[in-house]
C-alpha positions in Angstrom: -55.7 -49.7 -38.3 -53.3 -47.3 -39.8 -50.4 -49.7 -39.7 -52.6 -52.4 -41.4 -53.2 -50.0 -44.2 -56.8 -49.7 -43.5 -58.7 -46.5 -44.1 -58.6 -44.3 -40.7 -62.2 -42.6 -40.2 -64.1 -41.7 -37.2 -66.9 -44.5 -37.7 -64.7 -47.2 -38.6 -62.2 -46.5 -35.4 -65.5 -46.0 -33.1 -66.5 -49.6 -34.4 -63.3 -51.0 -33.6 -63.0 -49.5 -30.2 -66.7 -50.4 -29.4 -67.8 -47.0 -28.8 -70.3 -44.6 -30.5 -69.5 -42.2 -33.2 -70.6 -39.2 -31.0 -68.1 -40.5 -28.2 -65.3 -40.5 -30.8 -65.9 -37.0 -32.0 -65.8 -36.0 -28.5 -62.4 -37.6 -28.3 -61.0 -36.6 -31.5 -63.4 -34.3 -33.4 -62.9 -34.5 -37.3 -61.3 -37.2 -39.3 -58.4 -34.8 -39.9 -58.0 -34.6 -36.0 -58.1 -38.2 -35.8 -55.4 -38.6 -38.5 -53.5 -35.8 -36.6 -53.3 -37.9 -33.5 -52.3 -40.8 -35.5 -49.5 -38.9 -37.4 -48.4 -37.4 -33.8 -47.8 -40.9 -32.4 -46.2 -42.0 -35.6 -43.9 -39.0 -35.6 -43.0 -39.4 -32.1 -41.8 -43.2 -32.8 -39.9 -42.4 -35.9 -38.3 -39.2 -34.4 -37.1 -41.1 -31.2 -35.6 -43.8 -32.9 -33.7 -41.8 -35.3 -32.5 -39.6 -32.4 -31.6 -42.6 -30.2 -29.6 -44.2 -33.3 -27.8 -41.1 -34.6 -24.3 -41.4 -34.6 -21.8 -38.5 -34.0 -21.8 -35.0 -32.3 -23.6 -31.7 -33.1 -23.9 -31.0 -36.9 -23.0 -34.4 -38.0 -25.3 -36.2 -35.5 -28.1 -34.0 -36.7 -27.3 -34.9 -40.3 -27.2 -38.4 -39.2 -30.6 -38.1 -37.6 -31.9 -36.7 -40.7 -30.7 -39.4 -42.8 -32.0 -42.1 -40.5 -35.5 -40.4 -40.3 -35.8 -40.0 -44.1 -34.8 -43.5 -44.7 -37.1 -45.2 -42.3 -40.1 -43.4 -42.8 -39.6 -43.5 -46.8 -40.4 -47.3 -46.3 -43.0 -47.4 -43.8 -45.8 -48.3 -46.0 -48.7 -47.2 -44.1 -47.2 -43.5 -44.4 -46.1 -44.1 -48.1 -49.8 -45.4 -48.9 -51.8 -42.6 -47.3 -49.4 -39.8 -48.8 -50.1 -41.4 -52.3 -53.8 -42.2 -51.7 -54.6 -38.9 -50.0 -51.8 -36.3 -50.7 -53.7 -33.1 -49.5 -54.5 -34.7 -46.1 -50.9 -36.4 -45.6 -48.9 -33.4 -46.7 -50.8 -31.2 -44.5 -50.1 -33.3 -41.7 -46.7 -33.9 -42.4 -45.8 -30.3 -43.5 -47.8 -27.8 -41.6 -45.9 -25.7 -39.3 -48.1 -26.4 -36.3 -48.6 -30.0 -37.7 -48.1 -32.9 -35.7 -44.8 -33.9 -37.4 -42.8 -30.8 -38.5 -42.3 -29.2 -35.0 -41.1 -32.5 -33.7 -38.3 -33.0 -36.2 -37.3 -29.2 -35.8 -37.4 -29.8 -32.0 -35.2 -32.8 -32.3 -32.6 -31.1 -34.4 -32.5 -28.2 -32.1 -31.7 -30.6 -29.5 -28.7 -32.1 -31.3 -27.2 -29.3 -32.4 -27.6 -27.4 -28.9 -25.7 -30.0 -27.5 -22.5 -28.7 -29.1 -23.6 -24.9 -29.8 -24.1 -22.1 -27.4 -27.6 -20.8 -26.8 -26.8 -17.8 -28.9 -25.5 -20.0 -31.8 -28.6 -22.0 -31.6 -30.7 -18.8 -31.7 -28.9 -17.5 -34.8 -29.4 -20.9 -36.4 -33.1 -20.6 -35.8 -34.2 -19.6 -39.2 -31.9 -22.0 -40.9 -33.3 -24.8 -38.8 -36.8 -23.9 -40.0 -35.7 -23.7 -43.5 -33.8 -26.9 -43.4 -36.8 -28.8 -41.7 -39.2 -27.3 -44.2 -37.1 -28.2 -47.2 -36.0 -31.8 -46.6 -39.2 -32.6 -45.6 -40.8 -30.9 -48.6 -38.3 -33.0 -50.6 -38.9 -36.2 -49.1 -42.7 -36.3 -49.3 -42.9 -34.7 -52.5 -40.9 -37.6 -54.2 -43.1 -40.0 -52.1 -46.2 -38.5 -53.2 -45.3 -38.6 -57.0 -44.5 -42.3 -56.5 -40.7 -42.1 -56.3 -38.2 -43.5 -53.7 -36.6 -40.5 -51.8 -32.8 -40.7 -51.3 -32.2 -40.1 -47.6 -28.3 -38.7 -48.5 -30.2 -35.7 -50.3 -31.2 -34.4 -47.2 -27.9 -34.5 -45.7 -26.3 -32.5 -48.7 -29.1 -30.1 -48.4 -28.3 -29.6 -44.3 -24.7 -29.4 -45.2 -25.3 -26.7 -47.9 -27.7 -24.7 -45.2 -25.2 -25.0 -42.4 -22.3 -24.1 -44.6 -24.3 -21.0 -45.9 -25.3 -19.8 -42.5 -21.7 -19.9 -41.2 -20.7 -17.5 -44.2 -19.7 -14.0 -42.6 -22.1 -11.2 -43.4 -20.8 -9.1 -46.0 -20.7 -5.0 -45.2 -23.6 -4.6 -47.0 -25.6 -6.4 -44.6 -26.8 -9.3 -46.5 -25.3 -12.8 -46.2 -23.5 -14.1 -49.3 -23.7 -10.9 -51.2 -21.0 -10.3 -53.5 -20.6 -6.6 -53.2 -18.5 -4.8 -50.3 -21.7 -2.7 -49.7 
């Protein structure tokens, strides 16, 4: 139903499956929980495809993954339609820290970076990875919500900037990127 562009609600899905509304509520609960399950499945598919086709190693592979994920999801009509017609619901499901999508993207990025970095380096990058996922996904889906066409290369530029910032040595004053000597 989602891929056909049909509105997803508990009663419509129950009718399609030939079960009662009560059964659907036992399985999924609310409409948001049903949509969360749909977004979870869609995220699995998109993340797996982008990760499988990503080229390069380490940072370059992660950036290529991000580009591919942004490009493919931005043209997936069911996702762009729900984002434009129900922005509150869609953005909550796409961007929530504990939602069905954002954690999967972060995990994939950690896997790719972890292939060429030590556990200690990866741990140090943890906050940067979270910031990157938040910023890249927000940039992508705010553009779609506003009816625009996102530019996947922008998530690459953002990723390069955050990784470069994170690589800067910490100044004596204790703050990364501070101009003074402490």
